[in-house]
C-alpha positions as a printed NumPy array, in Angstrom:
array([[ -19.263,  -98.372,  -25.047],
       [ -18.086,  -96.783,  -28.267],
       [ -14.481,  -97.079,  -29.359],
       [ -12.747,  -94.208,  -31.079],
       [ -13.108,  -96.112,  -34.354],
       [ -16.885,  -95.81 ,  -34.053],
       [ -17.482,  -99.444,  -33.058],
       [ -20.123,  -99.907,  -30.368],
       [ -20.121, -102.828,  -27.935],
       [ -23.054, -103.68 ,  -25.663],
       [ -21.898, -104.304,  -22.107],
       [ -25.037, -105.067,  -20.108],
       [ -28.807, -104.805,  -20.35 ],
       [ -30.854, -103.547,  -17.415],
       [ -34.546, -104.377,  -17.438],
       [ -35.664, -102.151,  -14.57 ],
       [ -37.164, -105.025,  -12.565],
       [ -34.982, -104.146,   -9.568],
       [ -36.294, -100.624,   -9.057],
       [ -34.434,  -98.712,   -6.317],
       [ -31.806, -101.454,   -6.136],
       [ -28.192, -100.668,   -6.964],
       [ -25.956, -102.968,   -8.94 ],
       [ -22.206, -103.203,   -9.416],
       [ -20.482, -104.725,  -12.432],
       [ -17.102, -104.785,  -14.097],
       [ -16.426, -104.282,  -17.773],
       [ -15.268, -107.654,  -19.125],
       [ -11.635, -107.761,  -20.155],
       [ -12.489, -108.609,  -23.762],
       [ -14.593, -105.434,  -23.958],
       [ -12.085, -103.019,  -22.499],
       [ -10.621, -100.558,  -24.966],
       [  -9.793,  -96.91 ,  -25.409],
       [ -13.138,  -95.099,  -25.445],
       [ -14.378,  -91.529,  -25.643],
       [ -17.782,  -91.997,  -24.045],
       [ -20.145,  -94.248,  -22.128],
       [ -23.65 ,  -94.439,  -23.632],
       [ -26.856,  -95.052,  -21.665],
       [ -29.836,  -95.897,  -23.858],
       [ -33.441,  -96.878,  -23.322],
       [ -34.832,  -99.747,  -25.467],
       [ -36.282,  -97.111,  -27.808],
       [ -32.849,  -95.599,  -28.33 ],
       [ -33.345,  -92.462,  -26.229],
       [ -31.254,  -91.354,  -23.28 ],
       [ -31.664,  -93.269,  -20.022],
       [ -30.476,  -91.809,  -16.746],
       [ -30.01 ,  -93.735,  -13.485],
       [ -30.579,  -91.981,  -10.178],
       [ -26.906,  -92.231,   -9.371],
       [ -23.973,  -93.661,  -11.268],
       [ -20.39 ,  -93.941,  -10.097],
       [ -17.451,  -94.916,  -12.293],
       [ -14.189,  -95.89 ,  -10.684],
       [ -10.97 ,  -97.607,  -11.623],
       [  -8.007,  -96.557,  -13.717],
       [  -8.563,  -93.83 ,  -16.255],
       [  -6.014,  -92.295,  -18.577],
       [  -7.011,  -89.165,  -20.462],
       [  -6.053,  -89.172,  -24.095],
       [  -3.688,  -86.302,  -24.709],
       [  -4.847,  -83.909,  -27.383],
       [  -2.444,  -82.897,  -30.111],
       [  -4.453,  -79.722,  -30.739],
       [  -2.75 ,  -76.532,  -29.664],
       [  -5.082,  -73.978,  -28.108],
       [  -5.272,  -70.821,  -30.177],
       [  -5.134,  -67.554,  -28.253],
       [  -6.618,  -64.179,  -29.129],
       [  -5.598,  -60.61 ,  -28.192],
       [  -6.751,  -58.982,  -24.958],
       [  -8.793,  -56.422,  -26.888],
       [ -11.195,  -59.193,  -27.979],
       [ -12.435,  -59.402,  -24.397],
       [ -13.404,  -55.742,  -24.034],
       [ -16.868,  -56.143,  -25.569],
       [ -20.242,  -55.272,  -24.026],
       [ -24.004,  -55.805,  -24.335],
       [ -26.416,  -52.938,  -24.912],
       [ -29.896,  -51.915,  -26.138],
       [ -30.927,  -49.611,  -29.018],
       [ -31.415,  -46.633,  -26.691],
       [ -27.853,  -47.03 ,  -25.417],
       [ -26.072,  -46.19 ,  -28.691],
       [ -28.431,  -44.048,  -30.791],
       [ -26.045,  -41.578,  -32.411],
       [ -28.959,  -39.395,  -33.544],
       [ -30.903,  -39.012,  -30.293],
       [ -28.172,  -39.6  ,  -27.687],
       [ -24.869,  -38.317,  -29.069],
       [ -23.21 ,  -38.155,  -25.625],
       [ -23.914,  -41.849,  -24.992],
       [ -22.62 ,  -42.677,  -28.463],
       [ -19.427,  -40.679,  -27.906],
       [ -18.853,  -42.364,  -24.525],
       [ -18.898,  -45.776,  -26.226],
       [ -16.109,  -44.719,  -28.559],
       [ -14.122,  -43.174,  -25.715],
       [ -14.421,  -46.403,  -23.681],
       [ -12.406,  -48.229,  -26.386],
       [ -14.744,  -51.191,  -26.273],
       [ -14.15 ,  -53.621,  -29.135],
       [ -17.426,  -55.49 ,  -29.624],
       [ -21.051,  -54.446,  -29.119],
       [ -23.777,  -57.085,  -28.797],
       [ -27.022,  -55.233,  -29.354],
       [ -30.401,  -56.695,  -28.379],
       [ -32.72 ,  -56.045,  -31.317],
       [ -36.344,  -57.026,  -30.694],
       [ -38.229,  -58.65 ,  -33.569],
       [ -41.459,  -57.08 ,  -32.332],
       [ -39.937,  -53.635,  -32.981],
       [ -38.363,  -54.509,  -36.315],
       [ -41.449,  -55.602,  -38.276],
       [ -44.91 ,  -54.219,  -38.88 ],
       [ -47.4  ,  -56.545,  -37.203],
       [ -50.033,  -56.165,  -39.945],
       [ -47.92 ,  -56.487,  -43.097],
       [ -44.705,  -58.189,  -41.966],
       [ -42.74 ,  -55.39 ,  -43.622],
       [ -39.437,  -54.429,  -41.992],
       [ -38.984,  -51.324,  -39.827],
       [ -35.275,  -51.38 ,  -39.113],
       [ -33.966,  -47.83 ,  -39.472],
       [ -35.428,  -46.498,  -37.32 ],
       [ -37.041,  -49.462,  -35.607],
       [ -40.64 ,  -49.046,  -34.458],
       [ -39.64 ,  -47.467,  -31.141],
       [ -37.73 ,  -44.771,  -32.975],
       [ -34.138,  -45.863,  -32.406],
       [ -31.573,  -45.72 ,  -35.218],
       [ -29.695,  -48.999,  -34.736],
       [ -28.381,  -49.458,  -38.262],
       [ -27.457,  -45.824,  -38.726],
       [ -25.527,  -45.916,  -35.448],
       [ -23.647,  -49.09 ,  -36.384],
       [ -22.852,  -47.597,  -39.792],
       [ -21.501,  -44.482,  -38.042],
       [ -19.349,  -46.617,  -35.757],
       [ -17.751,  -48.242,  -38.796],
       [ -16.398,  -44.791,  -39.652],
       [ -15.843,  -43.319,  -36.173],
       [ -14.598,  -46.458,  -34.402],
       [ -13.574,  -49.096,  -36.977],
       [ -12.055,  -51.272,  -34.242],
       [ -15.545,  -52.14 ,  -32.916],
       [ -17.197,  -55.36 ,  -34.095],
       [ -20.969,  -54.997,  -34.46 ],
       [ -22.966,  -57.945,  -33.137],
       [ -26.752,  -57.9  ,  -33.526],
       [ -28.766,  -60.278,  -31.359],
       [ -32.198,  -60.59 ,  -32.97 ],
       [ -34.128,  -61.782,  -29.938],
       [ -37.738,  -62.687,  -29.086],
       [ -40.27 ,  -63.029,  -31.899],
       [ -42.501,  -60.842,  -34.026],
       [ -45.936,  -59.686,  -32.872],
       [ -47.924,  -62.032,  -35.163],
       [ -46.169,  -65.027,  -33.609],
       [ -46.696,  -63.666,  -30.107],
       [ -50.389,  -63.297,  -30.87 ],
       [ -50.7  ,  -67.06 ,  -31.316],
       [ -49.618,  -67.519,  -27.703],
       [ -51.873,  -64.765,  -26.403],
       [ -54.861,  -66.335,  -28.129],
       [ -54.053,  -69.66 ,  -26.506],
       [ -53.729,  -68.066,  -23.072],
       [ -50.061,  -69.021,  -22.896],
       [ -46.85 ,  -67.162,  -22.158],
       [ -43.465,  -68.156,  -23.453],
       [ -39.937,  -66.887,  -23.276],
       [ -39.59 ,  -67.971,  -26.896],
       [ -42.977,  -67.143,  -28.422],
       [ -42.853,  -69.629,  -31.272],
       [ -46.208,  -70.406,  -32.895],
       [ -48.281,  -72.149,  -30.263],
       [ -48.683,  -75.857,  -30.884],
       [ -45.891,  -76.008,  -33.477],
       [ -43.399,  -78.86 ,  -33.662],
       [ -40.09 ,  -77.609,  -32.298],
       [ -38.236,  -80.429,  -34.036],
       [ -39.463,  -79.199,  -37.452],
       [ -37.145,  -76.728,  -39.24 ],
       [ -40.148,  -74.984,  -40.791],
       [ -41.254,  -73.88 ,  -37.319],
       [ -38.378,  -71.408,  -37.459],
       [ -39.075,  -70.156,  -40.984],
       [ -39.899,  -66.59 ,  -39.977],
       [ -36.785,  -65.949,  -37.909],
       [ -34.696,  -67.711,  -40.589],
       [ -36.027,  -65.242,  -43.156],
       [ -35.434,  -62.382,  -40.722],
       [ -31.8  ,  -63.446,  -40.398],
       [ -31.556,  -63.469,  -44.191],
       [ -32.861,  -59.877,  -44.329],
       [ -30.505,  -58.747,  -41.556],
       [ -27.55 ,  -60.213,  -43.457],
       [ -28.882,  -58.644,  -46.674],
       [ -28.988,  -55.202,  -45.089],
       [ -25.928,  -55.37 ,  -42.846],
       [ -23.679,  -57.748,  -44.771],
       [ -21.636,  -56.887,  -47.854],
       [ -23.485,  -58.766,  -50.602],
       [ -25.497,  -56.34 ,  -52.738],
       [ -26.77 ,  -58.876,  -55.273],
       [ -29.826,  -60.121,  -53.392],
       [ -33.617,  -60.09 ,  -53.881],
       [ -35.877,  -57.336,  -52.582],
       [ -37.785,  -57.747,  -49.344],
       [ -40.801,  -55.851,  -47.95 ],
       [ -40.005,  -52.506,  -46.331],
       [ -42.668,  -50.704,  -44.322],
       [ -44.372,  -47.843,  -46.143],
       [ -45.519,  -45.188,  -43.636],
       [ -49.242,  -44.553,  -43.541],
       [ -48.891,  -41.359,  -41.489],
       [ -47.038,  -38.232,  -42.527],
       [ -45.026,  -38.047,  -39.327],
       [ -43.64 ,  -41.589,  -39.596],
       [ -40.02 ,  -41.751,  -40.842],
       [ -39.464,  -43.416,  -44.192],
       [ -37.828,  -46.842,  -44.337],
       [ -35.178,  -47.593,  -46.919],
       [ -34.431,  -50.769,  -48.854],
       [ -30.761,  -51.483,  -48.072],
       [ -28.512,  -54.178,  -49.527],
       [ -24.873,  -54.738,  -48.649],
       [ -24.686,  -51.915,  -46.103],
       [ -21.749,  -53.577,  -44.344],
       [ -22.645,  -52.444,  -40.833],
       [ -23.006,  -55.903,  -39.165],
       [ -20.095,  -58.21 ,  -38.408],
       [ -21.948,  -60.837,  -36.367],
       [ -25.578,  -62.005,  -36.54 ],
       [ -27.304,  -63.974,  -33.794],
       [ -30.871,  -65.271,  -33.808],
       [ -32.504,  -65.659,  -30.414],
       [ -31.116,  -65.38 ,  -26.916],
       [ -31.019,  -67.993,  -24.137],
       [ -33.543,  -70.332,  -25.74 ],
       [ -32.536,  -73.042,  -23.273],
       [ -34.633,  -71.06 ,  -20.78 ],
       [ -35.235,  -73.579,  -17.991],
       [ -36.984,  -70.861,  -15.948],
       [ -39.737,  -70.522,  -18.562],
       [ -40.998,  -74.088,  -18.135],
       [ -41.764,  -76.469,  -20.995],
       [ -43.406,  -73.709,  -23.02 ],
       [ -40.173,  -71.726,  -23.02 ],
       [ -37.442,  -74.327,  -23.266],
       [ -35.618,  -75.83 ,  -26.211],
       [ -33.542,  -78.985,  -25.78 ],
       [ -30.159,  -79.473,  -27.435],
       [ -31.462,  -81.143,  -30.638],
       [ -34.273,  -78.573,  -30.914],
       [ -31.725,  -75.785,  -30.597],
       [ -29.745,  -77.464,  -33.344],
       [ -32.796,  -77.34 ,  -35.632],
       [ -33.503,  -73.682,  -34.801],
       [ -29.893,  -72.552,  -35.171],
       [ -29.581,  -74.464,  -38.439],
       [ -32.62 ,  -72.607,  -39.808],
       [ -31.128,  -69.268,  -38.788],
       [ -27.651,  -70.189,  -40.065],
       [ -28.383,  -71.304,  -43.63 ],
       [ -32.12 ,  -71.963,  -43.831],
       [ -31.543,  -75.537,  -42.662],
       [ -29.099,  -76.158,  -45.497],
       [ -31.369,  -74.388,  -47.991],
       [ -34.682,  -75.986,  -47.007],
       [ -36.142,  -72.551,  -46.152],
       [ -36.03 ,  -70.373,  -49.259],
       [ -34.418,  -66.957,  -48.682],
       [ -33.756,  -68.074,  -45.138],
       [ -30.607,  -68.046,  -43.053],
       [ -27.91 ,  -65.399,  -42.711],
       [ -25.26 ,  -67.406,  -44.59 ],
       [ -27.418,  -67.63 ,  -47.695],
       [ -27.399,  -63.84 ,  -47.902],
       [ -23.716,  -63.323,  -47.091],
       [ -21.473,  -66.371,  -46.778],
       [ -18.727,  -64.256,  -45.206],
       [ -20.747,  -62.817,  -42.326],
       [ -20.117,  -64.403,  -38.918],
       [ -23.078,  -66.217,  -37.358],
       [ -23.181,  -67.202,  -33.717],
       [ -25.699,  -69.49 ,  -32.082],
       [ -28.273,  -67.869,  -29.841],
       [ -26.259,  -67.493,  -26.624],
       [ -27.079,  -70.259,  -24.142],
       [ -27.685,  -69.698,  -20.437],
       [ -25.376,  -72.478,  -19.338],
       [ -21.655,  -72.416,  -18.706],
       [ -21.27 ,  -76.195,  -18.861],
       [ -20.127,  -78.021,  -22.021],
       [ -23.142,  -80.375,  -22.132],
       [ -25.054,  -78.235,  -24.629],
       [ -22.096,  -78.028,  -26.988],
       [ -21.666,  -81.809,  -26.791],
       [ -25.348,  -82.263,  -27.723],
       [ -25.088,  -79.916,  -30.699],
       [ -21.9  ,  -81.595,  -31.93 ],
       [ -23.568,  -85.023,  -31.944],
       [ -26.756,  -83.606,  -33.484],
       [ -24.797,  -81.85 ,  -36.24 ],
       [ -22.86 ,  -85.008,  -37.148],
       [ -26.126,  -86.836,  -37.729],
       [ -28.339,  -84.112,  -39.204],
       [ -25.912,  -81.775,  -41.023],
       [ -22.999,  -84.11 ,  -41.689],
       [ -19.505,  -82.921,  -42.604],
       [ -18.052,  -80.203,  -44.81 ],
       [ -15.8  ,  -80.939,  -47.77 ],
       [ -12.78 ,  -80.165,  -45.576],
       [ -13.802,  -82.93 ,  -43.168],
       [ -15.007,  -80.641,  -40.39 ],
       [ -18.393,  -81.061,  -38.708],
       [ -21.041,  -78.885,  -40.36 ],
       [ -22.037,  -76.976,  -37.23 ],
       [ -24.952,  -74.493,  -37.435],
       [ -22.768,  -71.556,  -36.318],
       [ -19.329,  -70.056,  -36.917],
       [ -18.804,  -69.148,  -33.257],
       [ -20.18 ,  -70.952,  -30.197],
       [ -21.6  ,  -68.534,  -27.633],
       [ -22.399,  -69.211,  -23.982],
       [ -23.181,  -66.983,  -21.004],
       [ -21.076,  -67.17 ,  -17.87 ],
       [ -21.581,  -65.482,  -14.493],
       [ -19.398,  -65.504,  -11.377],
       [ -21.548,  -67.207,   -8.725],
       [ -21.003,  -70.871,   -7.941],
       [ -24.117,  -71.812,   -9.921],
       [ -23.909,  -69.266,  -12.744],
       [ -27.369,  -67.847,  -13.476],
       [ -29.266,  -70.449,  -11.46 ],
       [ -31.542,  -69.182,   -8.687],
       [ -29.699,  -70.81 ,   -5.794],
       [ -26.567,  -68.757,   -6.43 ],
       [ -25.305,  -66.847,   -3.432],
       [ -22.722,  -64.302,   -4.527],
       [ -19.846,  -63.941,   -6.947],
       [ -16.654,  -65.984,   -6.793],
       [ -13.22 ,  -64.879,   -7.995],
       [ -12.983,  -65.697,  -11.726],
       [ -10.185,  -68.213,  -11.112],
       [ -12.604,  -70.345,   -9.068],
       [ -15.665,  -70.027,  -11.288],
       [ -15.833,  -68.44 ,  -14.714],
       [ -12.329,  -69.283,  -15.937],
       [ -12.458,  -73.054,  -15.212],
       [ -15.887,  -73.203,  -16.887],
       [ -14.527,  -71.369,  -19.909],
       [ -11.542,  -73.718,  -20.059],
       [ -13.89 ,  -76.72 ,  -20.08 ],
       [ -15.934,  -75.394,  -22.994],
       [ -12.868,  -74.335,  -24.986],
       [ -11.441,  -77.819,  -24.444],
       [ -14.583,  -79.427,  -25.882],
       [ -14.649,  -76.949,  -28.783],
       [ -11.012,  -77.712,  -29.582],
       [ -11.158,  -81.478,  -29.195],
       [ -14.572,  -82.334,  -30.585],
       [ -15.737,  -79.342,  -32.666],
       [ -12.738,  -78.607,  -34.891],
       [ -11.598,  -75.657,  -32.742],
       [ -14.749,  -73.604,  -33.287],
       [ -14.171,  -70.179,  -31.655],
       [ -15.821,  -69.694,  -28.261],
       [ -17.554,  -66.44 ,  -27.323],
       [ -18.562,  -65.495,  -23.77 ],
       [ -21.615,  -63.493,  -24.819],
       [ -22.557,  -62.338,  -21.314],
       [ -20.575,  -62.039,  -18.097],
       [ -20.039,  -59.511,  -15.336],
       [ -20.203,  -58.589,  -11.646],
       [ -22.751,  -56.54 ,   -9.729],
       [ -21.738,  -54.368,   -6.774],
       [ -24.947,  -54.49 ,   -4.715],
       [ -24.275,  -56.764,   -1.697],
       [ -27.579,  -58.646,   -2.133],
       [ -27.022,  -59.591,   -5.759],
       [ -26.325,  -63.238,   -6.521],
       [ -23.553,  -62.06 ,   -8.861],
       [ -21.891,  -59.438,   -6.686],
       [ -18.265,  -58.563,   -6.11 ],
       [ -17.957,  -58.062,   -2.341],
       [ -16.344,  -55.249,   -0.427],
       [ -13.508,  -56.834,    1.562],
       [ -10.069,  -56.046,    2.994],
       [  -9.5  ,  -52.356,    2.19 ],
       [ -11.476,  -52.521,   -1.079],
       [ -14.894,  -51.121,   -1.827],
       [ -17.234,  -53.301,   -3.908],
       [ -16.466,  -51.061,   -6.906],
       [ -12.721,  -51.661,   -6.498],
       [ -13.204,  -55.364,   -5.885],
       [ -15.298,  -55.687,   -9.044],
       [ -12.73 ,  -53.82 ,  -11.137],
       [  -9.925,  -56.123,   -9.955],
       [ -11.947,  -59.293,  -10.512],
       [ -13.112,  -58.166,  -13.959],
       [  -9.577,  -57.52 ,  -15.238],
       [  -8.439,  -60.88 ,  -13.903],
       [ -11.371,  -62.555,  -15.666],
       [ -10.41 ,  -60.938,  -18.973],
       [  -6.822,  -62.115,  -18.637],
       [  -8.064,  -65.591,  -17.674],
       [ -10.425,  -65.764,  -20.656],
       [  -7.482,  -64.902,  -22.895],
       [  -5.379,  -67.602,  -21.236],
       [  -8.17 ,  -70.177,  -21.593],
       [  -8.282,  -69.703,  -25.355],
       [ -11.715,  -68.106,  -25.686],
       [ -12.231,  -65.984,  -28.793],
       [ -13.935,  -62.95 ,  -27.232],
       [ -16.148,  -61.767,  -24.353],
       [ -18.949,  -59.219,  -23.945],
       [ -19.724,  -57.669,  -20.548],
       [ -23.336,  -57.445,  -19.414],
       [ -24.151,  -54.505,  -19.685],
       [ -22.744,  -51.332,  -21.181],
       [ -25.455,  -49.103,  -19.636],
       [ -28.136,  -50.056,  -17.13 ],
       [ -31.768,  -49.276,  -17.87 ],
       [ -32.37 ,  -45.53 ,  -17.847],
       [ -31.821,  -43.727,  -15.59 ],
       [ -28.889,  -45.581,  -14.025],
       [ -29.163,  -43.921,  -10.653],
       [ -32.386,  -45.708,   -9.73 ],
       [ -30.684,  -49.079,   -9.821],
       [ -27.998,  -48.366,   -7.242],
       [ -30.309,  -49.655,   -4.498],
       [ -31.63 ,  -52.703,   -6.404],
       [ -30.195,  -56.057,   -5.332],
       [ -31.412,  -58.132,   -8.277],
       [ -28.757,  -59.77 ,  -10.429],
       [ -27.626,  -57.574,  -13.351],
       [ -29.103,  -54.385,  -11.797],
       [ -25.717,  -52.822,  -10.953],
       [ -23.543,  -54.191,  -13.744],
       [ -22.885,  -51.119,  -15.914],
       [ -19.618,  -49.957,  -17.502],
       [ -21.079,  -46.508,  -18.255],
       [ -23.519,  -44.322,  -16.29 ],
       [ -26.004,  -41.776,  -17.521],
       [ -25.823,  -39.02 ,  -14.904],
       [ -28.699,  -36.793,  -16.034],
       [ -32.204,  -37.21 ,  -17.435],
       [ -31.273,  -35.659,  -20.772],
       [ -28.371,  -38.121,  -21.287],
       [ -25.813,  -35.378,  -21.859],
       [ -23.483,  -36.309,  -18.999],
       [ -21.95 ,  -39.794,  -19.124],
       [ -19.34 ,  -41.207,  -16.767],
       [ -17.479,  -44.482,  -16.615],
       [ -17.914,  -46.728,  -13.601],
       [ -14.629,  -47.835,  -12.056],
       [ -14.778,  -51.172,  -13.861],
       [ -15.513,  -49.291,  -17.092],
       [ -12.478,  -47.111,  -16.474],
       [ -10.343,  -50.218,  -15.888],
       [ -11.575,  -51.545,  -19.23 ],
       [ -10.29 ,  -48.405,  -20.914],
       [  -6.976,  -48.602,  -19.051],
       [  -6.503,  -52.24 ,  -20.099],
       [  -7.168,  -51.326,  -23.747],
       [  -3.635,  -49.858,  -23.737],
       [  -2.431,  -53.483,  -23.924],
       [  -5.184,  -54.643,  -26.28 ],
       [  -2.886,  -56.136,  -28.922],
       [  -1.078,  -58.466,  -26.514],
       [  -1.791,  -62.206,  -26.815],
       [  -1.36 ,  -64.841,  -24.092],
       [   1.995,  -66.615,  -24.344],
       [   2.509,  -68.733,  -21.224],
       [   1.655,  -69.109,  -17.543],
       [   4.803,  -68.526,  -15.497],
       [   2.841,  -69.324,  -12.349],
       [  -0.741,  -70.563,  -12.247],
       [  -1.728,  -71.397,   -8.665],
       [  -2.818,  -69.063,   -5.862],
       [  -0.44 ,  -66.549,   -7.423],
       [  -0.953,  -65.849,  -11.122],
       [   1.887,  -64.677,  -13.345],
       [   0.728,  -64.662,  -16.961],
       [   2.964,  -63.682,  -19.846],
       [   1.518,  -61.957,  -22.928],
       [   3.308,  -61.139,  -26.18 ],
       [   3.076,  -58.422,  -28.826],
       [   5.889,  -58.533,  -31.35 ],
       [   9.16 ,  -58.273,  -29.429],
       [   7.483,  -56.954,  -26.287],
       [   6.319,  -59.083,  -23.376],
       [   3.81 ,  -58.173,  -20.71 ],
       [   3.752,  -59.88 ,  -17.318],
       [   0.441,  -59.699,  -15.413],
       [   0.798,  -60.511,  -11.708],
       [  -1.85 ,  -60.921,   -8.983],
       [  -3.015,  -63.259,   -6.203],
       [  -6.245,  -65.25 ,   -5.924],
       [  -8.181,  -64.739,   -2.714],
       [  -8.646,  -67.46 ,   -0.12 ],
       [ -12.408,  -68.052,   -0.239],
       [ -14.663,  -69.748,    2.287],
       [ -18.458,  -69.911,    2.579],
       [ -20.341,  -68.203,    5.404],
       [ -22.651,  -70.967,    6.663],
       [ -25.304,  -68.468,    7.799],
       [ -25.543,  -66.364,    4.635],
       [ -24.209,  -69.013,    2.209],
       [ -22.121,  -66.251,    0.629],
       [ -18.427,  -66.334,   -0.243],
       [ -16.006,  -64.704,    2.191],
       [ -12.834,  -63.302,    0.627],
       [  -9.462,  -63.096,    2.354],
       [  -6.773,  -61.338,    0.346],
       [  -3.387,  -62.87 ,   -0.312],
       [  -0.312,  -60.634,   -0.453],
       [   3.342,  -61.325,   -1.036],
       [   6.423,  -60.824,   -3.198],
       [   7.299,  -62.243,   -6.588],
       [  10.764,  -61.939,   -8.108],
       [  11.056,  -61.011,  -11.777],
       [  14.573,  -60.545,  -13.104],
       [  13.541,  -58.339,  -16.008],
       [  13.913,  -54.628,  -16.639],
       [  11.119,  -52.562,  -18.06 ],
       [   8.099,  -50.475,  -17.049],
       [   5.715,  -51.141,  -14.148],
       [   2.082,  -50.309,  -14.938],
       [  -0.651,  -50.071,  -12.314],
       [  -4.383,  -49.315,  -12.514],
       [  -5.506,  -45.965,  -11.149],
       [  -8.866,  -45.152,   -9.534],
       [  -9.126,  -41.477,  -10.526],
       [ -11.345,  -42.198,  -13.529],
       [  -9.08 ,  -40.71 ,  -16.202],
       [  -8.648,  -43.987,  -18.09 ],
       [  -4.852,  -43.987,  -17.809],
       [  -2.528,  -46.33 ,  -15.882],
       [   0.345,  -45.079,  -13.798],
       [   3.797,  -46.058,  -15.062],
       [   7.278,  -46.128,  -13.525],
       [  10.634,  -47.704,  -14.277],
       [  11.178,  -51.272,  -13.112],
       [  14.79 ,  -52.314,  -12.597],
       [  14.092,  -55.98 ,  -11.921],
       [  13.653,  -57.745,   -8.604],
       [  10.735,  -57.915,   -6.193],
       [   7.17 ,  -57.221,   -7.276],
       [   4.518,  -56.946,   -4.594],
       [   1.342,  -58.815,   -5.504],
       [  -2.212,  -58.617,   -4.174],
       [  -5.759,  -58.95 ,   -5.569],
       [  -5.234,  -55.998,   -7.901],
       [  -3.231,  -56.982,  -11.007],
       [  -0.009,  -55.158,  -11.862],
       [   1.777,  -55.269,  -15.221],
       [   5.448,  -55.236,  -16.172],
       [   6.287,  -54.462,  -19.796],
       [   9.686,  -55.659,  -21.018],
       [  11.641,  -56.237,  -24.219],
       [  13.128,  -59.724,  -24.558]])
């Protein structure tokens, strides 16, 4: 065991000569002390895991003196999208709909294979090789919608790297050079240099070296421009879900390997990779880790311990983590993104407790590093593993809208920094996906209604997002009630906002293994005078409002708001 002062004490040694035999032991009294962790090690110093381990006895959690920081509701109105979803040049109606939605953060998937010439390694970023104007669109948003944070997720790998896997007859989710050492920082040199170029172009530092820009060999190809300090990126992310358990050993990075990769992308592994790492191009740009496909805190724990050993501490005493914001992906089924999931749960039973656990670790062990929920959302198709069900008098669309708003309010209460819904638009054209039961297929906030992308409509959950943006500047203050009935209090200056709703009673259908929702309804008394706001389903993006004289408020699954001056 390791005491909080760093002292380690060996308790017992197990030799393995009693395979499949259990053993019980007590910690000797002279070795009992306040501890933060129990360590299992093999003789070589690696991790050792028994088949089953149970700890019992008295346990007192050490109270943290760290106060959870809370962020405004508007931080949680972000979304994920692709280059063809926001091209202001080719799809102006889609671009305009983004602004009208009042979303506050856009996480854009930018593919390395489309951003570099495979023969020369020169950059093709505006437009990228498929013809989409990502940078120009983000630059336009800085003028047309300055409230939107731009977040570029530079995912996958370039074509030359992919070719090494093709030649070896392999496939990988990650596509790093085949046969390379994933514990070696130099393995990630190319993406580290790509991150440096992205920060050079989209950051605000203009005093940086030149980099290769693609020179068109055909007259019809658009010219590429050398840009420095363009200021159109707020957040840079290298990679996406590199802990891809579904891709097998060829497509999976462990915690320490992720630490190496993220460190290369962050600052060139503390300068080891010349002209590598986003921070070395612009120290003020925000860098997030490549979002992980796990909503448990284990990965963050691994990175914290890795960073202490390999990156050390900053001059201010904080751990030198390889990111400014920790990003994880969180979905509503009981098992998140895992394949045995069987339908979405209310956020209070799934996503919010998982977020609370990660925020707690970030606060207590990682110097309060901000926590970003980079992907989350509900489908509406009844066969999806991440669906919001139709129940009571609610359609699946209504159910999803209610659950989504409650999740946003819960994320704000938990102390997360921001959240980005997956996705803004579905793959074109949206209408095809209405009958697809795969997870993520029916998760859009906006819908393209015609083949020419001139008619765009908000889904009901998208419209609720816009309605909630009216209270975007409010910050969580306290939980008045936090059980099966939620009454959360938010503050903005001298104004207070009470959000009130009830959590469904949920059971599991033993035949389908899917959650069954039963709505709770009742009355809550609030002795405050103000305005009562309620979500509307007409699609006009505006809440209904009426005077509230104090007294009884009827609650149900659909949140209501009361705005008061105190």
